[in-house]
C-alpha positions in Angstrom: 63.2 265.5 2.2 60.5 266.8 0.0 62.3 270.0 -0.9 65.5 267.8 -1.8 63.6 265.4 -3.9 61.6 268.4 -5.7 65.0 269.8 -6.3 66.2 266.4 -7.9 62.7 266.4 -9.9 63.7 269.9 -11.3 67.0 268.4 -12.4 69.1 270.2 -9.9 72.0 268.5 -9.0 75.6 268.9 -7.7 77.5 268.9 -4.2 74.9 271.5 -2.7 71.9 269.2 -3.3 73.9 266.2 -2.0 74.8 267.8 1.1 71.3 269.1 1.4 70.1 265.0 0.8 72.4 264.0 3.3 71.1 266.3 5.9 67.6 265.8 5.0 68.4 262.0 5.4 69.8 262.4 8.9 66.9 264.9 10.1 64.2 262.3 8.7 65.8 259.4 10.8 66.2 261.7 13.9 62.5 262.6 13.5 61.5 259.1 13.2 63.7 258.0 16.5 62.0 260.9 18.3 58.7 260.0 17.2 59.1 256.3 18.0 60.5 257.3 21.8 57.4 259.7 22.2 54.9 257.2 21.1 56.3 254.4 23.3 56.0 256.8 26.3 52.7 257.8 25.5 51.5 254.4 25.0 52.5 253.5 28.2 51.0 256.5 29.8 47.7 256.2 28.1 47.4 252.7 28.6 47.8 253.1 32.4 45.1 256.3 32.2 42.7 253.8 30.0 42.8 251.0 32.3 42.3 253.1 35.4 39.5 254.9 33.8 37.9 251.5 32.7 38.2 250.4 36.8 36.6 253.8 37.6 33.6 253.4 35.3 33.0 249.7 36.6 32.5 251.6 40.1 30.1 253.9 38.4 28.1 251.1 36.6 29.1 247.6 37.5 27.1 246.2 34.6 27.3 248.5 31.9 30.5 247.0 30.1 30.2 244.5 27.2 34.2 243.6 27.7 36.1 242.8 30.7 38.7 245.1 32.3 41.4 243.0 30.6 40.2 244.3 27.2 41.1 248.0 28.0 44.8 246.9 27.6 44.6 243.7 25.9 42.4 245.2 23.3 44.9 247.3 21.9 47.3 244.4 21.2 45.1 241.8 19.4 45.5 242.1 15.7 42.4 242.6 13.7 40.4 243.3 17.1 42.5 246.3 17.7 40.7 248.1 14.8 37.4 248.1 17.1 37.8 246.7 20.4 39.2 249.7 22.0 36.7 252.0 20.7 34.1 249.8 22.2 35.7 249.9 25.7 36.2 253.7 25.5 32.6 253.9 24.6 31.4 251.8 27.9 33.8 254.0 29.6 32.0 257.0 28.6 28.7 255.7 29.1 29.5 254.4 32.6 30.9 258.2 33.3 28.0 260.6 31.9 26.1 262.2 34.6 22.9 260.4 35.2 20.1 261.8 33.5 22.3 263.3 30.8 22.1 262.6 27.1 25.6 261.7 25.4 26.9 261.4 22.3 29.9 259.6 21.2 30.9 262.1 18.7 34.4 263.1 19.9 35.3 259.6 20.5 34.2 258.5 17.1 36.0 261.3 15.2 39.1 260.7 17.5 38.9 256.7 16.5 38.6 257.4 12.8 41.2 260.1 12.7 43.4 257.7 14.6 42.8 254.8 12.4 43.3 256.9 9.1 46.7 257.8 10.7 47.6 254.2 11.0 46.7 253.5 7.4 48.7 256.6 6.0 51.5 255.8 8.2 51.5 252.1 6.8 51.1 253.6 3.3 54.0 256.3 3.6 56.0 253.9 5.2 55.8 251.3 2.2 56.1 254.0 -0.4 59.2 255.4 1.0 60.7 252.0 1.0 60.0 251.1 -2.0 61.0 254.4 -3.7 63.7 254.5 -6.2 63.5 257.8 -8.4 63.4 261.4 -7.1 59.7 261.8 -8.0 59.0 258.6 -5.9 60.9 260.2 -3.0 59.0 263.4 -3.3 55.5 261.6 -3.3 56.3 259.3 -0.3 57.8 262.7 1.4 54.5 264.4 0.8 52.5 261.0 2.0 54.8 260.7 5.2 53.7 264.9 5.7 50.0 263.8 5.6 50.6 260.9 7.8 52.1 262.8 10.6 49.3 265.6 10.1 46.4 262.8 10.6 48.6 261.5 13.3 48.9 265.2 15.0 45.2 265.7 14.8 44.3 262.3 16.1 46.8 262.9 19.2 45.1 266.5 19.8 41.7 264.6 19.7 42.8 262.0 22.0 43.8 264.7 24.3 40.5 265.7 24.5 39.0 262.7 25.0 41.3 262.1 27.9 40.3 265.3 29.4 36.7 265.1 28.8 36.3 261.5 30.2 38.5 262.5 33.3 36.6 265.6 34.0 33.2 263.2 33.7 34.7 260.7 35.8 35.6 263.3 38.4 32.4 265.1 38.5 30.6 261.9 38.9 32.6 260.7 41.8 32.2 264.1 43.4 28.4 263.7 43.6 28.7 260.3 45.3 26.4 257.6 44.9 23.5 257.7 42.7 20.1 258.5 44.8 21.8 259.9 47.6 20.6 263.4 48.7 23.7 265.8 49.1 
């Protein structure tokens, strides 16, 4: 899309550019459907994992949670609250899952969350810009913004994978150690 718009901005026209534009539109649409399908599947898997991690964390520390179990899923769907509530639940889970006596930082969670929010804003802006684009230059700019939004989304997804792996490992190790205060 970006390359076709660039060609149009440079003044190149003709049947070849028209075919490339049609092909770019088809690819853009197919990529959107693929991304939506992958996102929906990932949402389901992540929410099941997140709720399970919250239940596990309650076993490790029954009184260390500022929000109830329901917020592990519901917090993602309540407008405005979904900008910070899931992060708060994640931090409670993280803190409950850390090895007793260890110091923990929330750096990985905070960077993941910041990138995820940035990707949401970038996606929203690029979608609006693409929808309103009327000239080749506007389409080119919108395609560049969409590429940035996708890059931010990929970075957030990679960090989410690291968060899931790290937290799952922390919970596994804590479960293997057994109840606190008992000699092994």
